[in-house]
Wavefront OBJ file of the C-alpha trace (Angstrom):
o trace
v 26.726 9.352 -4.200
v 23.537 9.980 -5.926
v 22.139 7.875 -8.146
v 20.924 9.702 -11.336
v 18.948 7.033 -12.402
v 16.752 8.136 -9.402
v 16.180 11.248 -10.222
v 15.449 10.697 -13.880
v 11.800 10.319 -14.681
v 10.704 6.879 -15.070
v 7.683 4.447 -14.913
v 8.443 4.435 -11.264
v 8.779 8.044 -9.723
v 4.827 8.981 -12.140
v 3.652 5.770 -10.098
v 3.351 8.267 -7.566
v 0.350 9.804 -9.159
v -2.311 7.523 -9.633
v -3.671 6.843 -13.359
v -7.234 8.016 -14.158
v -7.517 4.038 -14.899
v -7.004 3.756 -11.444
v -9.775 6.438 -10.000
v -12.172 5.024 -12.094
v -11.157 1.168 -10.505
v -11.958 2.586 -6.834
v -14.761 4.298 -7.843
v -16.288 1.577 -9.189
v -15.295 -1.093 -6.129
v -17.163 1.381 -3.978
v -20.289 1.973 -6.257
v -20.297 -1.922 -6.085
v -19.278 -2.000 -2.211
v -22.522 0.635 -1.581
v -25.069 -1.729 -3.345
v -23.855 -3.960 -0.669
v -24.253 -7.479 -2.467
v -28.182 -7.026 -2.347
v -28.397 -7.136 -6.103
v -25.469 -7.176 -9.114
v -24.748 -3.292 -10.550
v -24.691 -3.248 -14.926
v -21.889 -1.545 -16.380
v -24.406 1.312 -17.169
v -25.470 1.933 -13.746
v -21.830 2.307 -12.285
v -20.877 4.233 -15.466
v -23.394 6.866 -14.985
v -23.335 7.302 -11.371
v -19.714 7.431 -11.025
v -19.072 9.171 -14.402
v -17.272 6.650 -16.080
v -17.097 6.026 -19.707
v -19.127 2.690 -20.338
v -16.430 1.015 -22.543
v -13.210 2.192 -20.454
v -15.183 0.522 -17.294
v -16.009 -2.519 -19.098
v -11.629 -3.145 -19.268
v -11.549 -2.201 -16.111
v -14.449 -4.536 -14.607
v -12.868 -7.590 -16.563
v -9.143 -6.989 -15.327
v -11.005 -6.618 -11.757
v -12.849 -9.401 -12.575
v -9.766 -11.741 -13.656
v -7.741 -11.019 -10.284
v -10.753 -12.254 -8.141
v -11.680 -8.612 -6.635
v -15.375 -8.402 -8.754
v -17.606 -11.707 -10.219
v -20.118 -11.020 -13.234
v -23.521 -12.397 -13.356
v -25.090 -12.993 -16.506
v -29.020 -13.033 -17.460
v -31.535 -10.656 -16.997
v -31.125 -10.099 -13.067
v -26.476 -10.089 -14.192
v -24.241 -7.618 -13.361
v -21.269 -6.830 -11.228
v -20.832 -7.860 -7.284
v -17.707 -7.849 -5.031
v -16.138 -11.159 -5.245
v -15.076 -10.192 -1.632
v -16.080 -8.039 0.688
v -15.208 -4.349 0.714
v -13.052 -4.501 3.906
v -10.554 -7.262 2.163
v -9.602 -5.319 -0.927
v -7.076 -2.584 0.083
v -6.313 0.515 -2.066
v -2.361 -1.263 -2.193
v -3.813 -4.277 -3.755
v -5.936 -2.413 -6.479
v -2.985 0.053 -7.505
v -0.915 -2.488 -8.081
v -3.197 -4.468 -10.052
v -4.072 -1.440 -12.192
v -1.022 0.670 -12.427
v 1.958 -1.564 -11.574
v 4.984 -0.947 -9.090
v 3.666 1.275 -6.294
v 7.597 1.849 -5.625
v 8.539 5.365 -6.855
v 11.830 3.769 -7.270
v 12.523 0.991 -9.127
v 15.221 -0.181 -6.374
v 12.718 0.146 -3.728
v 9.885 -1.881 -5.506
v 8.442 -5.412 -3.595
v 7.265 -6.806 -6.904
v 9.188 -5.468 -9.670
v 12.688 -4.733 -8.247
v 15.379 -3.655 -10.166
v 18.707 -2.139 -9.642
v 19.468 1.254 -11.303
v 21.201 1.395 -13.919
v 24.245 3.443 -12.965
v 24.042 2.560 -9.155
v 27.408 2.638 -7.406
v 25.475 1.354 -4.098
v 22.004 1.443 -2.837
v 23.319 1.956 0.438
v 25.138 5.379 -0.317
v 22.183 6.439 -2.385
v 20.687 9.493 -0.480
v 17.830 9.417 -2.993
v 17.367 5.745 -2.178
v 16.831 6.933 1.453
v 14.694 9.580 1.434
v 12.298 7.586 -1.313
v 12.562 4.330 1.458
v 10.470 5.880 3.843
v 8.182 7.682 1.182
v 7.776 4.283 -0.238
v 7.129 2.899 3.621
v 4.296 5.455 3.889
v 2.884 5.048 0.933
v 2.611 0.881 1.665
v 1.302 1.652 4.972
v -1.332 3.872 3.930
v -2.491 1.747 0.459
v -2.421 -1.297 2.240
v -4.270 -0.466 5.654
v -7.050 1.339 3.872
v -10.061 -1.022 2.548
v -12.905 -0.093 -0.072
v -14.963 -0.345 2.976
v -13.234 2.459 5.075
v -13.371 4.555 1.784
v -17.189 3.923 1.804
v -17.746 4.370 5.915
v -15.464 7.175 5.989
v -13.488 5.428 8.681
v -10.281 6.824 7.883
v -9.738 10.761 9.199
v -7.609 11.902 6.301
v -6.112 14.698 8.059
v -5.218 12.564 10.982
v -3.454 10.169 8.156
v -1.567 13.092 7.039
v -0.118 14.018 10.292
v 0.646 10.566 11.133
v 2.749 10.328 7.515
v 3.974 13.883 8.225
v 5.507 12.656 11.569
v 7.191 9.865 9.978
l 1 2 3 4 5 6 7 8 9 10 11 12 13 14 15 16 17 18 19 20 21 22 23 24 25 26 27 28 29 30 31 32 33 34 35 36 37 38 39 40 41 42 43 44 45 46 47 48 49 50 51 52 53 54 55 56 57 58 59 60 61 62 63 64 65 66 67 68 69 70 71 72 73 74 75 76 77 78 79 80 81 82 83 84 85 86 87 88 89 90 91 92 93 94 95 96 97 98 99 100 101 102 103 104 105 106 107 108 109 110 111 112 113 114 115 116 117 118 119 120 121 122 123 124 125 126 127 128 129 130 131 132 133 134 135 136 137 138 139 140 141 142 143 144 145 146 147 148 149 150 151 152 153 154 155 156 157 158 159 160 161 162 163 164 165 166 167
């Protein structure tokens, strides 16, 4: 039996594509990681360097600050710094914070589980079985890839894609 809720457009299916806000958050974090804590970066510096609208960046950095990913310093030498090392901040953590659940279906979410409305049984849902593999592979990549990996280029994209195709 195919759960029709699983094939209808939902925020969970859309979450397979990250939002512009999440892309900006990741780019801001890479800029802070590249600064390597030598000095705080001003919002205006990050905005120019990463081509992010300043007002939008302010909101993003505030959200990252509230979650303990970045810290801000006031004053003449103020700005933003990573609160943790770039190697401790994963893409998955940032995407979940900014965009919400990462799972492609509500019945696969680890943080916002919800049974599909017309589900006769998750074990019989063919769509769920396929998307469970998608969700597992996505989580594996997102929660094992850090901001440091992105900055250092240590993760070979083609190797990652090849391993996903084998899954």
